[in-house]
N, CA, C and O atoms as a Tripos MOL2 file, in Angstrom:
@<TRIPOS>MOLECULE
protein
  216   215    54     0     0
PROTEIN
NO_CHARGES

@<TRIPOS>ATOM
      1 N          29.0790  -31.4560  -11.9010 N.3       1 UNK1
      2 CA         27.6550  -31.6040  -11.6700 C.3       1 UNK1
      3 C          27.2670  -31.0770  -10.2860 C.2       1 UNK1
      4 O          26.2540  -30.3910  -10.1510 O.2       1 UNK1
      5 N          28.0650  -31.3910   -9.2550 N.am      2 UNK2
      6 CA         27.7770  -30.9350   -7.8930 C.3       2 UNK2
      7 C          27.8290  -29.4140   -7.8080 C.2       2 UNK2
      8 O          27.0630  -28.8030   -7.0630 O.2       2 UNK2
      9 N          28.7340  -28.8050   -8.5740 N.am      3 UNK3
     10 CA         28.8320  -27.3400   -8.5880 C.3       3 UNK3
     11 C          27.5980  -26.6980   -9.1780 C.2       3 UNK3
     12 O          27.1560  -25.6480   -8.7110 O.2       3 UNK3
     13 N          27.0310  -27.3250  -10.2100 N.am      4 UNK4
     14 CA         25.8080  -26.8040  -10.8180 C.3       4 UNK4
     15 C          24.6440  -26.8710   -9.8450 C.2       4 UNK4
     16 O          23.8520  -25.9330   -9.7520 O.2       4 UNK4
     17 N          24.5360  -27.9740   -9.1230 N.am      5 UNK5
     18 CA         23.4630  -28.1400   -8.1360 C.3       5 UNK5
     19 C          23.5980  -27.0890   -7.0440 C.2       5 UNK5
     20 O          22.6090  -26.4780   -6.6380 O.2       5 UNK5
     21 N          24.8040  -26.8820   -6.5750 N.am      6 UNK6
     22 CA         25.0320  -25.8680   -5.5340 C.3       6 UNK6
     23 C          24.6700  -24.4810   -6.0510 C.2       6 UNK6
     24 O          24.0680  -23.6890   -5.3250 O.2       6 UNK6
     25 N          25.0250  -24.1800   -7.2850 N.am      7 UNK7
     26 CA         24.6810  -22.8880   -7.8830 C.3       7 UNK7
     27 C          23.1800  -22.7030   -7.9940 C.2       7 UNK7
     28 O          22.6680  -21.6100   -7.7500 O.2       7 UNK7
     29 N          22.4690  -23.7640   -8.3620 N.am      8 UNK8
     30 CA         21.0090  -23.6870   -8.4440 C.3       8 UNK8
     31 C          20.3810  -23.4820   -7.0610 C.2       8 UNK8
     32 O          19.3970  -22.7540   -6.9290 O.2       8 UNK8
     33 N          20.9390  -24.1140   -6.0430 N.am      9 UNK9
     34 CA         20.4240  -23.9320   -4.6800 C.3       9 UNK9
     35 C          20.6010  -22.4890   -4.2240 C.2       9 UNK9
     36 O          19.7160  -21.9080   -3.5950 O.2       9 UNK9
     37 N          21.7670  -21.9170   -4.5560 N.am     10 UNK10
     38 CA         22.0330  -20.5190   -4.1870 C.3      10 UNK10
     39 C          21.0670  -19.5900   -4.9250 C.2      10 UNK10
     40 O          20.5390  -18.6470   -4.3350 O.2      10 UNK10
     41 N          20.8380  -19.8520   -6.2060 N.am     11 UNK11
     42 CA         19.9110  -19.0370   -6.9920 C.3      11 UNK11
     43 C          18.4920  -19.1550   -6.4530 C.2      11 UNK11
     44 O          17.7730  -18.1590   -6.3660 O.2      11 UNK11
     45 N          18.0870  -20.3700   -6.0910 N.am     12 UNK12
     46 CA         16.7550  -20.5880   -5.5430 C.3      12 UNK12
     47 C          16.5920  -19.8440   -4.2240 C.2      12 UNK12
     48 O          15.5640  -19.2080   -3.9910 O.2      12 UNK12
     49 N          17.5920  -19.9200   -3.3690 N.am     13 UNK13
     50 CA         17.5290  -19.2210   -2.0830 C.3      13 UNK13
     51 C          17.4260  -17.7130   -2.2910 C.2      13 UNK13
     52 O          16.6750  -17.0370   -1.5880 O.2      13 UNK13
     53 N          18.1790  -17.1860   -3.2540 N.am     14 UNK14
     54 CA         18.1060  -15.7520   -3.5570 C.3      14 UNK14
     55 C          16.7390  -15.3500   -4.0760 C.2      14 UNK14
     56 O          16.2130  -14.3010   -3.7030 O.2      14 UNK14
     57 N          16.1580  -16.1820   -4.9400 N.am     15 UNK15
     58 CA         14.8260  -15.8840   -5.4790 C.3      15 UNK15
     59 C          13.7710  -15.9420   -4.3820 C.2      15 UNK15
     60 O          12.8680  -15.1070   -4.3450 O.2      15 UNK15
     61 N          13.8800  -16.9170   -3.4940 N.am     16 UNK16
     62 CA         12.9200  -17.0090   -2.3900 C.3      16 UNK16
     63 C          13.0300  -15.8140   -1.4600 C.2      16 UNK16
     64 O          12.0180  -15.3130   -0.9700 O.2      16 UNK16
     65 N          14.2370  -15.3560   -1.2130 N.am     17 UNK17
     66 CA         14.4390  -14.1760   -0.3710 C.3      17 UNK17
     67 C          13.8250  -12.9380   -1.0180 C.2      17 UNK17
     68 O          13.1800  -12.1340   -0.3450 O.2      17 UNK17
     69 N          14.0250  -12.7930   -2.3050 N.am     18 UNK18
     70 CA         13.4670  -11.6380   -3.0230 C.3      18 UNK18
     71 C          11.9390  -11.6600   -2.9850 C.2      18 UNK18
     72 O          11.3080  -10.6240   -2.7740 O.2      18 UNK18
     73 N          11.3490  -12.8280   -3.1860 N.am     19 UNK19
     74 CA          9.8890  -12.9470   -3.1150 C.3      19 UNK19
     75 C           9.3680  -12.5970   -1.7250 C.2      19 UNK19
     76 O           8.3250  -11.9570   -1.5890 O.2      19 UNK19
     77 N          10.0960  -13.0170   -0.6970 N.am     20 UNK20
     78 CA          9.6940  -12.6900    0.6700 C.3      20 UNK20
     79 C           9.7570  -11.1790    0.9050 C.2      20 UNK20
     80 O           8.8700  -10.6120    1.5430 O.2      20 UNK20
     81 N          10.7990  -10.5330    0.3940 N.am     21 UNK21
     82 CA         10.9210   -9.0750    0.5390 C.3      21 UNK21
     83 C           9.7910   -8.3590   -0.1810 C.2      21 UNK21
     84 O           9.2280   -7.4000    0.3490 O.2      21 UNK21
     85 N           9.4530   -8.8120   -1.3790 N.am     22 UNK22
     86 CA          8.3770   -8.1820   -2.1390 C.3      22 UNK22
     87 C           7.0310   -8.3710   -1.4400 C.2      22 UNK22
     88 O           6.2060   -7.4570   -1.4160 O.2      22 UNK22
     89 N           6.8130   -9.5460   -0.8780 N.am     23 UNK23
     90 CA          5.5790   -9.7960   -0.1460 C.3      23 UNK23
     91 C           5.4510   -8.9000    1.0670 C.2      23 UNK23
     92 O           4.3700   -8.3860    1.3540 O.2      23 UNK23
     93 N           6.5480   -8.7110    1.7820 N.am     24 UNK24
     94 CA          6.5460   -7.8350    2.9520 C.3      24 UNK24
     95 C           6.2810   -6.3910    2.5420 C.2      24 UNK24
     96 O           5.5350   -5.6820    3.2180 O.2      24 UNK24
     97 N           6.8760   -5.9560    1.4550 N.am     25 UNK25
     98 CA          6.6710   -4.5870    0.9750 C.3      25 UNK25
     99 C           5.2140   -4.3620    0.6020 C.2      25 UNK25
    100 O           4.6550   -3.3040    0.8930 O.2      25 UNK25
    101 N           4.5910   -5.3530   -0.0420 N.am     26 UNK26
    102 CA          3.1920   -5.2180   -0.4310 C.3      26 UNK26
    103 C           2.2870   -5.1490    0.7890 C.2      26 UNK26
    104 O           1.3000   -4.4140    0.7860 O.2      26 UNK26
    105 N           2.6080   -5.8980    1.8220 N.am     27 UNK27
    106 CA          1.7840   -5.8580    3.0390 C.3      27 UNK27
    107 C           1.8960   -4.5080    3.7260 C.2      27 UNK27
    108 O           0.9080   -4.0010    4.2580 O.2      27 UNK27
    109 N           3.0890   -3.9190    3.7220 N.am     28 UNK28
    110 CA          3.2610   -2.6120    4.3560 C.3      28 UNK28
    111 C           2.6250   -1.5020    3.5380 C.2      28 UNK28
    112 O           2.2260   -0.4790    4.0940 O.2      28 UNK28
    113 N           2.5220   -1.6860    2.2290 N.am     29 UNK29
    114 CA          1.9890   -0.6370    1.3620 C.3      29 UNK29
    115 C           0.4670   -0.6570    1.3110 C.2      29 UNK29
    116 O          -0.1320    0.2320    0.7050 O.2      29 UNK29
    117 N          -0.1640   -1.6280    1.9200 N.am     30 UNK30
    118 CA         -1.6210   -1.7110    1.8820 C.3      30 UNK30
    119 C          -2.2190   -0.4820    2.5720 C.2      30 UNK30
    120 O          -1.7310   -0.0510    3.6170 O.2      30 UNK30
    121 N          -3.2530    0.0640    1.9950 N.am     31 UNK31
    122 CA         -3.9150    1.2380    2.5400 C.3      31 UNK31
    123 C          -4.8080    0.8300    3.7050 C.2      31 UNK31
    124 O          -5.5350   -0.1600    3.6280 O.2      31 UNK31
    125 N          -4.7450    1.5920    4.7650 N.am     32 UNK32
    126 CA         -5.5680    1.3410    5.9430 C.3      32 UNK32
    127 C          -6.4860    2.5330    6.1280 C.2      32 UNK32
    128 O          -6.0200    3.6680    6.2170 O.2      32 UNK32
    129 N          -7.7800    2.2880    6.1870 N.am     33 UNK33
    130 CA         -8.7500    3.3530    6.3840 C.3      33 UNK33
    131 C          -8.8530    3.6550    7.8700 C.2      33 UNK33
    132 O          -9.2720    2.7990    8.6490 O.2      33 UNK33
    133 N          -8.4750    4.8600    8.2680 N.am     34 UNK34
    134 CA         -8.5170    5.2560    9.6670 C.3      34 UNK34
    135 C          -9.7880    6.0130   10.0160 C.2      34 UNK34
    136 O          -9.9660    6.4340   11.1590 O.2      34 UNK34
    137 N         -10.6670    6.1870    9.0480 N.am     35 UNK35
    138 CA        -11.9110    6.8810    9.3130 C.3      35 UNK35
    139 C         -11.7870    8.3940    9.2890 C.2      35 UNK35
    140 O         -12.7290    9.0930    9.6630 O.2      35 UNK35
    141 N         -10.6620    8.9070    8.8650 N.am     36 UNK36
    142 CA        -10.4590   10.3530    8.7920 C.3      36 UNK36
    143 C         -11.0880   10.8490    7.5000 C.2      36 UNK36
    144 O         -10.7840   10.3110    6.4350 O.2      36 UNK36
    145 N         -11.9550   11.8570    7.5550 N.am     37 UNK37
    146 CA        -12.5870   12.3330    6.3250 C.3      37 UNK37
    147 C         -11.5760   12.9610    5.3780 C.2      37 UNK37
    148 O         -10.6530   13.6490    5.8130 O.2      37 UNK37
    149 N         -11.7510   12.7250    4.1050 N.am     38 UNK38
    150 CA        -10.8640   13.3130    3.1090 C.3      38 UNK38
    151 C         -11.3240   14.7260    2.7800 C.2      38 UNK38
    152 O         -12.4150   15.1380    3.1740 O.2      38 UNK38
    153 N         -10.4990   15.4570    2.0680 N.am     39 UNK39
    154 CA        -10.8710   16.8120    1.6620 C.3      39 UNK39
    155 C         -12.1470   16.7940    0.8340 C.2      39 UNK39
    156 O         -12.9940   17.6750    0.9750 O.2      39 UNK39
    157 N         -12.2880   15.7890   -0.0340 N.am     40 UNK40
    158 CA        -13.4810   15.6720   -0.8670 C.3      40 UNK40
    159 C         -14.7360   15.5470   -0.0020 C.2      40 UNK40
    160 O         -15.7700   16.1340   -0.3230 O.2      40 UNK40
    161 N         -14.6520   14.7870    1.0910 N.am     41 UNK41
    162 CA        -15.7940   14.6400    1.9890 C.3      41 UNK41
    163 C         -16.1470   15.9650    2.6560 C.2      41 UNK41
    164 O         -17.3220   16.3050    2.7990 O.2      41 UNK41
    165 N         -15.1350   16.7000    3.0570 N.am     42 UNK42
    166 CA        -15.3590   17.9640    3.7590 C.3      42 UNK42
    167 C         -15.8150   19.0570    2.7860 C.2      42 UNK42
    168 O         -16.7540   19.7950    3.0840 O.2      42 UNK42
    169 N         -15.1590   19.1650    1.6310 N.am     43 UNK43
    170 CA        -15.4550   20.2310    0.6760 C.3      43 UNK43
    171 C         -16.8050   20.0330    0.0070 C.2      43 UNK43
    172 O         -17.3640   20.9800   -0.5460 O.2      43 UNK43
    173 N         -17.3300   18.8370    0.0480 N.am     44 UNK44
    174 CA        -18.6200   18.5690   -0.5840 C.3      44 UNK44
    175 C         -19.7860   19.1800    0.1730 C.2      44 UNK44
    176 O         -20.9000   19.2470   -0.3480 O.2      44 UNK44
    177 N         -19.5420   19.6180    1.3760 N.am     45 UNK45
    178 CA        -20.6040   20.2270    2.1940 C.3      45 UNK45
    179 C         -20.7180   21.7180    1.8780 C.2      45 UNK45
    180 O         -19.7050   22.4010    1.7200 O.2      45 UNK45
    181 N         -21.9270   22.2120    1.7870 N.am     46 UNK46
    182 CA        -22.1240   23.6300    1.5130 C.3      46 UNK46
    183 C         -23.0140   24.2310    2.5790 C.2      46 UNK46
    184 O         -23.8850   23.5660    3.1410 O.2      46 UNK46
    185 N         -22.7820   25.4770    2.8390 N.am     47 UNK47
    186 CA        -23.5950   26.2080    3.8070 C.3      47 UNK47
    187 C         -24.2300   27.3680    3.0580 C.2      47 UNK47
    188 O         -23.5440   28.1230    2.3690 O.2      47 UNK47
    189 N         -25.5360   27.5040    3.1950 N.am     48 UNK48
    190 CA        -26.2250   28.6090    2.5310 C.3      48 UNK48
    191 C         -26.6650   29.6160    3.5610 C.2      48 UNK48
    192 O         -27.1640   29.2470    4.6240 O.2      48 UNK48
    193 N         -26.4840   30.8880    3.2560 N.am     49 UNK49
    194 CA        -26.9000   31.9670    4.1460 C.3      49 UNK49
    195 C         -28.3730   32.2510    3.9080 C.2      49 UNK49
    196 O         -28.9090   31.9900    2.8300 O.2      49 UNK49
    197 N         -28.9980   32.7760    4.9070 N.am     50 UNK50
    198 CA        -30.4070   33.1460    4.7620 C.3      50 UNK50
    199 C         -30.5250   34.2090    3.6700 C.2      50 UNK50
    200 O         -29.6720   35.0890    3.5520 O.2      50 UNK50
    201 N         -31.5740   34.1190    2.8890 N.am     51 UNK51
    202 CA        -31.7400   35.0540    1.7560 C.3      51 UNK51
    203 C         -31.9940   36.4910    2.2300 C.2      51 UNK51
    204 O         -31.4820   37.4380    1.6320 O.2      51 UNK51
    205 N         -32.7640   36.6530    3.2750 N.am     52 UNK52
    206 CA        -33.1110   38.0100    3.7150 C.3      52 UNK52
    207 C         -32.8130   38.1270    5.1900 C.2      52 UNK52
    208 O         -33.5640   37.6200    6.0240 O.2      52 UNK52
    209 N         -31.7210   38.7930    5.5170 N.am     53 UNK53
    210 CA        -31.3240   38.9200    6.9210 C.3      53 UNK53
    211 C         -31.6190   40.3240    7.4590 C.2      53 UNK53
    212 O         -31.0240   40.7160    8.4620 O.2      53 UNK53
    213 N         -32.4760   41.0610    6.8590 N.am     54 UNK54
    214 CA        -32.7650   42.4400    7.2750 C.3      54 UNK54
    215 C         -33.7840   42.5040    8.3510 C.2      54 UNK54
    216 O         -34.1320   43.5930    8.8070 O.2      54 UNK54
@<TRIPOS>BOND
     1     1     2 1
     2     2     3 1
     3     3     4 2
     4     3     5 am
     5     5     6 1
     6     6     7 1
     7     7     8 2
     8     7     9 am
     9     9    10 1
    10    10    11 1
    11    11    12 2
    12    11    13 am
    13    13    14 1
    14    14    15 1
    15    15    16 2
    16    15    17 am
    17    17    18 1
    18    18    19 1
    19    19    20 2
    20    19    21 am
    21    21    22 1
    22    22    23 1
    23    23    24 2
    24    23    25 am
    25    25    26 1
    26    26    27 1
    27    27    28 2
    28    27    29 am
    29    29    30 1
    30    30    31 1
    31    31    32 2
    32    31    33 am
    33    33    34 1
    34    34    35 1
    35    35    36 2
    36    35    37 am
    37    37    38 1
    38    38    39 1
    39    39    40 2
    40    39    41 am
    41    41    42 1
    42    42    43 1
    43    43    44 2
    44    43    45 am
    45    45    46 1
    46    46    47 1
    47    47    48 2
    48    47    49 am
    49    49    50 1
    50    50    51 1
    51    51    52 2
    52    51    53 am
    53    53    54 1
    54    54    55 1
    55    55    56 2
    56    55    57 am
    57    57    58 1
    58    58    59 1
    59    59    60 2
    60    59    61 am
    61    61    62 1
    62    62    63 1
    63    63    64 2
    64    63    65 am
    65    65    66 1
    66    66    67 1
    67    67    68 2
    68    67    69 am
    69    69    70 1
    70    70    71 1
    71    71    72 2
    72    71    73 am
    73    73    74 1
    74    74    75 1
    75    75    76 2
    76    75    77 am
    77    77    78 1
    78    78    79 1
    79    79    80 2
    80    79    81 am
    81    81    82 1
    82    82    83 1
    83    83    84 2
    84    83    85 am
    85    85    86 1
    86    86    87 1
    87    87    88 2
    88    87    89 am
    89    89    90 1
    90    90    91 1
    91    91    92 2
    92    91    93 am
    93    93    94 1
    94    94    95 1
    95    95    96 2
    96    95    97 am
    97    97    98 1
    98    98    99 1
    99    99   100 2
   100    99   101 am
   101   101   102 1
   102   102   103 1
   103   103   104 2
   104   103   105 am
   105   105   106 1
   106   106   107 1
   107   107   108 2
   108   107   109 am
   109   109   110 1
   110   110   111 1
   111   111   112 2
   112   111   113 am
   113   113   114 1
   114   114   115 1
   115   115   116 2
   116   115   117 am
   117   117   118 1
   118   118   119 1
   119   119   120 2
   120   119   121 am
   121   121   122 1
   122   122   123 1
   123   123   124 2
   124   123   125 am
   125   125   126 1
   126   126   127 1
   127   127   128 2
   128   127   129 am
   129   129   130 1
   130   130   131 1
   131   131   132 2
   132   131   133 am
   133   133   134 1
   134   134   135 1
   135   135   136 2
   136   135   137 am
   137   137   138 1
   138   138   139 1
   139   139   140 2
   140   139   141 am
   141   141   142 1
   142   142   143 1
   143   143   144 2
   144   143   145 am
   145   145   146 1
   146   146   147 1
   147   147   148 2
   148   147   149 am
   149   149   150 1
   150   150   151 1
   151   151   152 2
   152   151   153 am
   153   153   154 1
   154   154   155 1
   155   155   156 2
   156   155   157 am
   157   157   158 1
   158   158   159 1
   159   159   160 2
   160   159   161 am
   161   161   162 1
   162   162   163 1
   163   163   164 2
   164   163   165 am
   165   165   166 1
   166   166   167 1
   167   167   168 2
   168   167   169 am
   169   169   170 1
   170   170   171 1
   171   171   172 2
   172   171   173 am
   173   173   174 1
   174   174   175 1
   175   175   176 2
   176   175   177 am
   177   177   178 1
   178   178   179 1
   179   179   180 2
   180   179   181 am
   181   181   182 1
   182   182   183 1
   183   183   184 2
   184   183   185 am
   185   185   186 1
   186   186   187 1
   187   187   188 2
   188   187   189 am
   189   189   190 1
   190   190   191 1
   191   191   192 2
   192   191   193 am
   193   193   194 1
   194   194   195 1
   195   195   196 2
   196   195   197 am
   197   197   198 1
   198   198   199 1
   199   199   200 2
   200   199   201 am
   201   201   202 1
   202   202   203 1
   203   203   204 2
   204   203   205 am
   205   205   206 1
   206   206   207 1
   207   207   208 2
   208   207   209 am
   209   209   210 1
   210   210   211 1
   211   211   212 2
   212   211   213 am
   213   213   214 1
   214   214   215 1
   215   215   216 2
@<TRIPOS>SUBSTRUCTURE
     1 UNK1         2 RESIDUE 1 A UNK
     2 UNK2         6 RESIDUE 1 A UNK
     3 UNK3        10 RESIDUE 1 A UNK
     4 UNK4        14 RESIDUE 1 A UNK
     5 UNK5        18 RESIDUE 1 A UNK
     6 UNK6        22 RESIDUE 1 A UNK
     7 UNK7        26 RESIDUE 1 A UNK
     8 UNK8        30 RESIDUE 1 A UNK
     9 UNK9        34 RESIDUE 1 A UNK
    10 UNK10       38 RESIDUE 1 A UNK
    11 UNK11       42 RESIDUE 1 A UNK
    12 UNK12       46 RESIDUE 1 A UNK
    13 UNK13       50 RESIDUE 1 A UNK
    14 UNK14       54 RESIDUE 1 A UNK
    15 UNK15       58 RESIDUE 1 A UNK
    16 UNK16       62 RESIDUE 1 A UNK
    17 UNK17       66 RESIDUE 1 A UNK
    18 UNK18       70 RESIDUE 1 A UNK
    19 UNK19       74 RESIDUE 1 A UNK
    20 UNK20       78 RESIDUE 1 A UNK
    21 UNK21       82 RESIDUE 1 A UNK
    22 UNK22       86 RESIDUE 1 A UNK
    23 UNK23       90 RESIDUE 1 A UNK
    24 UNK24       94 RESIDUE 1 A UNK
    25 UNK25       98 RESIDUE 1 A UNK
    26 UNK26      102 RESIDUE 1 A UNK
    27 UNK27      106 RESIDUE 1 A UNK
    28 UNK28      110 RESIDUE 1 A UNK
    29 UNK29      114 RESIDUE 1 A UNK
    30 UNK30      118 RESIDUE 1 A UNK
    31 UNK31      122 RESIDUE 1 A UNK
    32 UNK32      126 RESIDUE 1 A UNK
    33 UNK33      130 RESIDUE 1 A UNK
    34 UNK34      134 RESIDUE 1 A UNK
    35 UNK35      138 RESIDUE 1 A UNK
    36 UNK36      142 RESIDUE 1 A UNK
    37 UNK37      146 RESIDUE 1 A UNK
    38 UNK38      150 RESIDUE 1 A UNK
    39 UNK39      154 RESIDUE 1 A UNK
    40 UNK40      158 RESIDUE 1 A UNK
    41 UNK41      162 RESIDUE 1 A UNK
    42 UNK42      166 RESIDUE 1 A UNK
    43 UNK43      170 RESIDUE 1 A UNK
    44 UNK44      174 RESIDUE 1 A UNK
    45 UNK45      178 RESIDUE 1 A UNK
    46 UNK46      182 RESIDUE 1 A UNK
    47 UNK47      186 RESIDUE 1 A UNK
    48 UNK48      190 RESIDUE 1 A UNK
    49 UNK49      194 RESIDUE 1 A UNK
    50 UNK50      198 RESIDUE 1 A UNK
    51 UNK51      202 RESIDUE 1 A UNK
    52 UNK52      206 RESIDUE 1 A UNK
    53 UNK53      210 RESIDUE 1 A UNK
    54 UNK54      214 RESIDUE 1 A UNK
């Protein structure tokens, strides 16, 4: 019986460690907006030339 309890404690500790690792990975993977314009923002702008430059 004591061996089973010890095995469950080891399994619980391993599961808690894995959950902590996954939580840390998710926090690092979060996207941070740095305010840098994307290509879509830049390419969406158009410049028109004057129709008659003569």
